[in-house]
C-alpha positions as CSV (number, residue, x, y, z in Angstrom):
1,M,0.0,0.0,0.0
2,K,2.8,2.4,0.9
3,S,4.7,1.4,-2.2
4,T,1.7,2.1,-4.4
5,T,1.2,5.5,-2.8
6,K,4.8,6.4,-3.2
7,R,4.7,5.5,-6.9
8,S,1.6,7.6,-7.3
9,V,3.2,10.6,-5.7
10,I,6.2,10.3,-7.9
11,K,3.9,10.0,-10.9
12,I,2.0,13.1,-9.9
13,I,5.3,15.0,-9.4
14,A,6.6,13.9,-12.8
15,V,3.3,14.9,-14.5
16,S,3.5,18.3,-12.7
17,L,7.0,18.9,-13.9
18,C,6.1,18.0,-17.4
19,V,3.1,20.4,-17.3
20,A,5.3,23.1,-15.8
21,A,7.9,22.6,-18.5
22,G,5.3,22.6,-21.1
23,S,3.8,25.8,-19.7
24,L,7.3,27.4,-19.7
25,L,7.9,26.3,-23.3
26,A,4.5,27.6,-24.3
27,W,5.2,30.9,-22.6
28,N,8.6,31.2,-24.4
29,Y,6.9,30.3,-27.6
30,S,4.2,32.9,-27.0
31,L,6.8,35.5,-26.2
32,V,8.8,34.8,-29.5
33,T,5.5,34.7,-31.4
34,A,4.4,38.0,-30.0
35,T,7.8,39.6,-30.8
36,T,7.6,38.2,-34.4
37,Q,4.0,39.4,-34.7
38,D,5.0,42.9,-33.6
39,T,7.8,43.0,-36.3
40,Y,5.4,41.8,-39.0
41,E,2.8,44.4,-38.0
42,S,5.5,47.1,-38.1
43,L,6.7,45.9,-41.6
44,E,3.1,45.9,-42.7
45,A,2.7,49.5,-41.5
46,F,5.9,50.5,-43.4
47,S,4.6,48.9,-46.6
48,N,1.3,50.7,-46.2
49,V,3.0,54.1,-45.7
50,L,5.2,53.5,-48.7
51,N,2.2,52.6,-50.8
52,L,0.3,55.7,-49.7
53,V,3.3,57.9,-50.5
54,Q,3.7,56.3,-53.9
55,E,0.0,56.8,-54.7
56,N,-0.6,60.2,-53.2
57,Y,2.5,62.3,-53.0
58,V,2.5,65.5,-55.0
59,E,5.4,64.2,-57.2
60,E,6.4,60.8,-58.4
61,V,8.5,59.0,-55.8
62,D,11.6,56.9,-56.4
63,S,10.9,53.8,-54.4
64,Q,14.5,52.7,-54.2
65,K,15.6,56.1,-52.9
66,A,12.7,56.0,-50.3
67,I,13.6,52.5,-49.1
68,E,17.3,53.5,-48.8
69,G,16.2,56.5,-46.7
70,A,14.2,54.2,-44.5
71,I,17.2,51.9,-43.9
72,K,19.4,54.9,-43.1
73,G,16.8,56.2,-40.7
74,M,16.6,52.8,-39.0
75,L,20.4,52.7,-38.5
76,N,20.5,56.3,-37.2
77,T,18.4,55.2,-34.3
78,L,21.2,52.8,-33.2
79,D,24.5,54.7,-32.6
80,P,26.7,57.2,-34.4
81,H,28.9,54.6,-36.0
82,S,26.4,52.3,-37.6
83,S,25.5,53.2,-41.2
84,Y,24.4,52.0,-44.6
85,M,26.8,52.4,-47.5
86,K,25.6,52.4,-51.1
87,P,27.9,50.5,-53.5
88,D,29.9,53.6,-54.3
89,D,30.3,54.5,-50.7
90,F,31.4,50.9,-49.8
91,K,34.1,51.1,-52.5
92,E,35.3,54.4,-51.0
93,L,35.7,52.8,-47.6
94,Q,37.8,50.0,-49.1
95,V,40.0,52.4,-50.9
96,E,40.5,54.5,-47.8
97,T,42.1,51.7,-45.8
98,Q,44.1,50.1,-48.5
99,G,45.2,52.8,-51.0
100,S,45.5,56.6,-51.5
101,F,42.4,58.7,-52.1
102,T,41.8,62.4,-52.9
103,G,39.9,64.8,-50.6
104,I,40.4,67.6,-48.1
105,G,41.7,65.5,-45.2
106,I,39.4,65.7,-42.2
107,E,37.9,63.2,-39.7
108,I,34.2,64.1,-39.2
109,T,31.2,63.0,-37.1
110,M,27.6,64.0,-36.6
111,K,26.8,66.1,-33.5
112,D,23.2,67.3,-33.0
113,N,22.6,66.4,-36.7
114,I,25.3,68.8,-37.7
115,L,28.5,67.7,-39.5
116,T,31.3,68.3,-37.1
117,V,35.1,68.1,-37.5
118,V,36.8,65.7,-35.1
119,S,40.3,66.6,-36.3
120,P,42.1,67.7,-39.5
121,I,44.6,65.2,-40.8
122,E,48.1,66.6,-40.7
123,G,49.6,67.6,-44.0
124,T,46.3,67.9,-45.9
125,P,44.4,70.9,-47.4
126,A,42.1,71.0,-44.4
127,F,45.1,71.2,-42.0
128,S,46.8,74.0,-44.0
129,K,43.6,76.0,-44.2
130,G,43.3,75.9,-40.4
131,L,40.2,73.8,-39.8
132,K,40.0,72.8,-36.2
133,A,38.3,70.2,-34.0
134,G,34.7,71.3,-33.2
135,D,34.2,73.3,-36.4
136,K,30.7,72.8,-37.7
137,I,30.3,72.2,-41.4
138,V,27.0,73.9,-42.2
139,K,27.1,73.5,-46.0
140,I,29.1,71.6,-48.6
141,G,28.8,73.6,-51.7
142,E,25.2,74.6,-51.8
143,E,24.0,71.6,-49.9
144,Q,23.0,71.9,-46.2
145,T,24.6,69.2,-44.1
146,Q,21.9,69.0,-41.4
147,D,20.6,65.4,-41.4
148,M,23.1,64.5,-44.2
149,S,24.6,61.0,-43.6
150,L,28.3,60.7,-42.9
151,M,29.0,58.7,-46.0
152,E,27.1,61.2,-48.1
153,A,29.2,64.0,-46.6
154,V,32.4,62.1,-47.2
155,K,31.4,61.5,-50.8
156,R,30.8,65.2,-51.4
157,L,34.0,66.2,-49.8
158,R,36.1,63.8,-51.9
159,G,36.8,64.3,-55.6
160,P,39.5,64.5,-58.3
161,K,42.9,66.0,-57.3
162,G,43.0,69.7,-58.1
163,S,39.2,70.2,-58.0
164,E,37.7,72.7,-55.6
165,V,35.1,72.3,-52.9
166,T,33.7,75.1,-50.8
167,I,32.5,74.5,-47.3
168,S,30.7,76.8,-44.9
169,I,32.1,76.7,-41.4
170,H,30.7,78.0,-38.1
171,R,33.1,78.2,-35.1
172,K,32.5,79.1,-31.5
173,G,33.3,82.8,-31.2
174,W,32.7,83.7,-34.8
175,P,29.9,86.2,-35.5
176,D,29.2,84.8,-38.9
177,I,29.5,81.6,-41.0
178,K,32.7,81.6,-43.1
179,E,33.1,80.0,-46.5
180,I,36.4,78.2,-47.0
181,T,37.4,76.9,-50.5
182,L,39.8,74.0,-50.5
183,I,41.7,72.3,-53.3
184,R,41.4,68.6,-53.1
185,D,44.6,66.7,-53.0
186,I,45.9,63.1,-52.5
187,I,45.6,62.3,-48.8
188,P,48.8,60.7,-47.7
189,I,48.5,57.1,-46.8
190,H,51.8,57.0,-44.9
191,S,50.6,57.1,-41.4
192,V,54.0,57.3,-39.6
193,K,56.3,60.2,-39.2
194,S,59.5,60.2,-37.2
195,K,62.5,62.4,-36.1
196,L,65.2,62.6,-33.5
197,L,64.3,65.2,-30.9
198,E,67.7,65.0,-29.2
199,P,70.5,62.5,-29.3
200,G,69.1,59.3,-27.8
201,Y,65.5,60.5,-27.7
202,P,63.5,59.7,-30.9
203,Y,59.9,60.6,-31.7
204,I,57.5,58.6,-33.8
205,R,54.0,59.9,-34.6
206,I,51.2,57.6,-35.8
207,I,48.6,59.7,-37.7
208,N,46.2,56.8,-38.2
209,F,46.2,53.0,-38.5
210,Q,46.3,51.9,-42.1
211,A,47.3,48.6,-43.7
212,Q,51.1,49.5,-43.7
213,T,51.3,51.2,-40.4
214,T,53.2,48.5,-38.5
215,A,55.7,48.0,-41.3
216,D,56.2,51.8,-41.6
217,F,56.6,52.1,-37.8
218,K,59.3,49.3,-37.7
219,K,61.1,50.9,-40.5
220,A,61.1,54.3,-38.9
221,F,62.3,52.8,-35.6
222,A,65.1,50.9,-37.3
223,D,66.3,54.1,-39.0
224,L,66.3,55.9,-35.7
225,E,68.3,53.1,-34.0
226,K,71.0,53.7,-36.6
227,Q,71.4,57.2,-35.3
228,G,72.6,56.1,-31.9
229,K,71.6,54.3,-28.7
230,I,68.0,54.9,-27.7
231,K,67.6,56.3,-24.2
232,G,63.8,56.7,-24.4
233,L,61.1,56.7,-27.1
234,I,58.0,59.0,-27.5
235,V,55.1,57.6,-29.5
236,D,52.6,60.3,-30.4
237,L,49.0,59.1,-30.8
238,R,47.4,62.6,-30.5
239,N,44.6,63.4,-32.9
240,N,44.8,59.8,-34.2
241,P,41.2,58.8,-35.0
242,G,41.9,55.1,-35.2
243,G,41.7,52.7,-38.2
244,L,42.4,49.0,-38.6
245,L,42.2,46.9,-35.4
246,D,44.9,44.4,-36.5
247,Q,47.4,47.2,-36.9
248,S,46.8,48.6,-33.4
249,V,47.3,45.1,-32.0
250,K,50.5,44.7,-33.9
251,I,51.9,48.1,-32.7
252,A,51.1,47.2,-29.1
253,D,52.6,43.8,-29.6
254,I,56.0,45.4,-30.4
255,F,56.4,46.4,-26.8
256,I,54.3,43.8,-24.9
257,D,55.9,40.3,-24.5
258,E,52.9,38.3,-23.3
259,G,49.3,38.5,-22.2
260,V,46.1,40.1,-23.5
261,I,46.3,43.2,-25.7
262,V,42.6,43.8,-26.2
263,S,39.4,41.9,-26.0
264,T,36.0,42.4,-27.6
265,K,32.6,41.5,-26.2
266,G,29.3,41.6,-28.1
267,R,25.7,40.4,-27.7
268,I,26.4,37.1,-29.5
269,K,29.3,34.7,-28.8
270,E,30.7,35.1,-32.3
271,Q,31.6,38.7,-31.6
272,N,33.7,37.8,-28.5
273,S,37.4,37.6,-29.2
274,V,40.7,38.1,-27.4
275,F,44.0,39.3,-29.0
276,Y,47.2,38.1,-27.3
277,A,50.8,39.4,-27.5
278,R,53.3,37.2,-29.3
279,D,56.8,36.9,-27.9
280,N,58.5,37.3,-31.2
281,N,59.9,40.9,-31.0
282,P,63.2,42.3,-29.7
283,K,63.2,43.1,-26.0
284,Y,63.4,46.9,-25.4
285,T,64.8,48.2,-22.1
286,F,64.4,51.9,-22.7
287,P,61.5,53.8,-21.2
288,L,58.5,54.6,-23.4
289,V,56.1,57.5,-23.3
290,V,52.8,57.6,-25.3
291,L,51.1,61.0,-26.0
292,V,47.3,61.1,-26.2
293,N,44.6,63.8,-26.3
294,E,40.9,64.4,-27.0
295,G,41.4,63.4,-30.7
296,S,42.9,60.0,-29.9
297,A,40.2,57.4,-30.6
298,S,39.5,53.8,-31.2
299,A,42.6,52.0,-32.3
300,S,44.9,54.6,-30.7
301,E,43.0,54.1,-27.4
302,I,43.6,50.3,-27.7
303,V,47.3,50.8,-28.0
304,A,47.4,53.3,-25.1
305,G,45.2,51.2,-22.9
306,A,47.2,48.0,-23.5
307,L,50.6,49.6,-22.8
308,Q,49.2,51.3,-19.7
309,D,47.7,48.1,-18.3
310,H,50.9,46.2,-18.9
311,K,52.9,49.1,-17.4
312,K,55.0,49.2,-20.6
313,A,54.6,53.0,-21.1
314,V,53.7,56.2,-19.3
315,I,50.7,57.8,-20.9
316,I,50.8,61.6,-21.0
317,G,48.3,64.1,-22.2
318,A,44.5,64.6,-22.0
319,Q,41.5,62.2,-21.6
320,T,41.0,60.4,-24.9
321,F,37.9,60.5,-27.2
322,G,36.3,57.3,-25.8
323,K,35.4,55.4,-29.0
324,G,35.5,51.9,-27.8
325,S,33.0,50.1,-30.1
326,V,33.7,47.6,-32.8
327,Q,32.2,48.1,-36.3
328,T,31.8,45.1,-38.5
329,I,31.6,45.7,-42.2
330,I,29.0,43.4,-43.8
331,P,29.0,43.2,-47.7
332,M,25.5,43.1,-49.2
333,D,24.5,41.2,-52.4
334,S,23.7,44.5,-54.1
335,G,27.3,45.7,-53.7
336,A,26.3,47.9,-50.8
337,G,27.7,47.5,-47.3
338,L,26.4,47.6,-43.8
339,R,28.6,49.1,-41.1
340,L,27.2,47.8,-37.8
341,T,28.4,48.2,-34.3
342,T,28.7,44.7,-33.0
343,A,30.9,44.7,-29.8
344,R,32.9,46.8,-27.3
345,Y,36.6,47.0,-26.8
346,Y,38.1,46.2,-23.3
347,T,41.7,46.8,-22.2
348,P,43.7,43.9,-20.7
349,S,42.5,44.7,-17.2
350,G,38.9,44.6,-18.3
351,R,38.3,48.4,-18.6
352,S,35.8,49.5,-21.2
353,I,37.0,52.2,-23.5
354,Q,33.5,53.1,-24.8
355,A,32.3,56.6,-23.8
356,T,35.0,56.8,-21.1
357,G,38.3,56.8,-23.0
358,I,41.8,56.4,-21.5
359,T,42.9,58.5,-18.6
360,P,46.6,59.5,-18.9
361,D,49.0,58.7,-16.1
362,I,50.2,62.3,-16.2
363,I,47.5,64.8,-17.3
364,V,48.8,67.7,-19.3
365,P,45.9,69.9,-20.7
366,S,45.6,70.3,-24.4
367,P,45.8,73.9,-25.8
368,T,42.6,75.7,-26.2
369,T,43.0,75.9,-30.0
370,M,41.5,72.3,-30.0
371,S,38.5,73.3,-27.9
372,V,35.0,72.9,-29.3
373,E,33.6,75.6,-27.0
374,A,33.7,77.0,-23.5
375,D,31.1,76.4,-20.8
376,D,29.0,79.5,-20.8
377,K,27.7,78.8,-17.3
378,E,31.0,79.5,-15.8
379,D,32.5,82.9,-15.1
380,E,34.9,84.2,-17.8
381,Q,38.0,83.6,-15.8
382,D,36.9,80.1,-14.9
383,K,35.9,79.0,-18.4
384,K,37.4,75.7,-19.3
385,P,37.8,74.3,-22.8
386,K,35.3,71.7,-23.9
387,Y,36.2,69.0,-26.4
388,L,34.0,66.8,-28.5
389,R,34.0,63.2,-27.2
390,E,32.1,60.0,-27.8
391,K,29.8,60.6,-24.8
392,D,28.7,63.9,-26.5
393,L,27.4,62.1,-29.6
394,K,23.7,61.4,-29.9
395,H,22.6,57.8,-29.4
396,H,26.1,56.7,-28.3
397,I,26.1,53.3,-26.5
398,G,27.2,52.8,-22.9
399,N,30.4,51.2,-21.8
400,G,28.8,47.8,-20.8
401,L,30.1,48.1,-17.2
402,K,28.6,49.3,-14.0
403,E,28.7,53.1,-14.3
404,D,30.0,53.8,-10.8
405,V,32.9,51.4,-11.2
406,T,33.9,52.7,-14.6
407,Q,33.8,56.3,-13.4
408,K,36.0,55.6,-10.5
409,E,38.6,54.0,-12.7
410,E,38.5,56.6,-15.5
411,K,37.8,59.9,-13.8
412,P,40.9,61.9,-13.1
413,K,41.6,62.7,-9.5
414,P,41.1,66.4,-8.6
415,E,44.7,66.8,-7.5
416,E,46.0,65.4,-10.8
417,K,44.4,68.2,-12.8
418,S,46.9,70.9,-13.9
419,K,46.3,74.4,-12.6
420,A,48.3,75.9,-15.3
421,K,46.3,78.5,-17.2
422,T,46.1,78.2,-21.0
423,K,45.4,80.9,-23.5
424,T,43.8,80.8,-26.9
425,L,46.5,80.9,-29.5
426,T,46.2,83.4,-32.3
427,S,46.5,82.4,-36.0
428,K,50.1,83.5,-35.9
429,E,50.8,81.2,-33.0
430,K,49.1,78.2,-34.7
431,L,50.1,75.0,-32.9
432,D,52.5,72.7,-34.7
433,P,52.4,69.2,-33.0
434,E,56.1,69.0,-33.7
435,D,57.1,72.5,-32.5
436,M,58.5,71.7,-29.1
437,S,58.6,75.4,-28.0
438,K,54.8,75.5,-27.8
439,D,54.0,71.8,-27.2
440,Q,53.7,71.4,-23.4
441,Q,52.7,67.7,-23.7
442,L,55.7,66.8,-25.8
443,N,58.0,68.8,-23.6
444,T,56.7,67.0,-20.5
445,A,57.3,63.6,-22.2
446,L,60.9,64.5,-23.1
447,T,61.6,65.9,-19.6
448,L,60.2,62.7,-18.0
449,L,62.4,60.5,-20.2
450,K,65.5,62.4,-19.3
451,G,64.6,62.2,-15.6
452,L,64.1,58.5,-15.8
453,N,67.5,58.1,-17.4
454,V,69.2,60.1,-14.7
455,F,67.3,58.2,-12.0
456,G,68.2,54.9,-13.6
457,K,71.9,55.8,-13.7
458,K,71.9,56.7,-10.0
């Protein structure tokens, strides 16, 4: 009797578990079905709107153009770095990372639906004409840039060598919009510049990360080694907007013997990856300083973060841009391309770069010539320069970590902030990143290297 009762109880429990499991599966199925149903209803609404536009709009509508506009609008709701590229735009992107191209030479982004300069590329028409970070490009030719896509803007700014393009610029402090005419030229693909600051103290500047950056860097370094024993090296990543991930990993790998260089984490497992250092480079014993500023973004932040976490370099300068998201380029059957943000970058210690950036070990403020604007809420004497960063961009994604932990790691300590006053440089005092007489960040780096050598000898 007891045995029968026990078997009955077990049977009831088993049936209950099956019913519960079935209810859970049914609930999950209902949830998926509901989500799918919502998507179908939204697509039906889109189809209906398109049909009404085609039938009733005052002029005949190009359906292909309307659909492309809808795709762009959808991607604009995601984040500033996701975009749809038409076939011509996709080809432009491929050329930019692999070969030379012609244009005016600026890195741009969208801020408040206005085309904004992140930084001019050194040695280009934009640089020589004095364009600055934070300049708002109101018009390209006769076309207003408000709501213009980045790729469309890039396409309009590029063109045959020697051709002209006129842009209308608004800058903080200017009473009126100014028109600037630039002559398009070949934008240099060589991303590495180098020179000897003083005997034993070479300087290498990486302008951006292109396909040949690592090879060019190694060649420049080898040439500098021939000029005498190296006592300390300065690597300048200021105003470096980024570029190819593999090149940033290889640059960091030159100075890191083992361990993680950078990792990526996305919503799906396929987007998770870890990049490790390989112990196949010469061992360097000299001290290394890396310069960064508000224009250092993406790949340059990966290099700075990796060297900082591994304690292979002293980072000097200003808080970086904070572009720590991974964009995957997905080719479409039509020849178009989809640039989609799929993951975030993390430094070897697990810090997220996204919307926070890299905090230098030694903070040296950037000159106010790079400033986007001053804070009007503060008194005139207390105004501080404001710089365009990732966190200022509309729809930027978060850093994927607990906000309080990240801020504690990334926010500079009050006592670390320099109290040195800076003044706005006039056009005659235009800052040259290689003019040491006016470059406080570079001077600080060289002074530190000399001090480390003296201390090492003692």
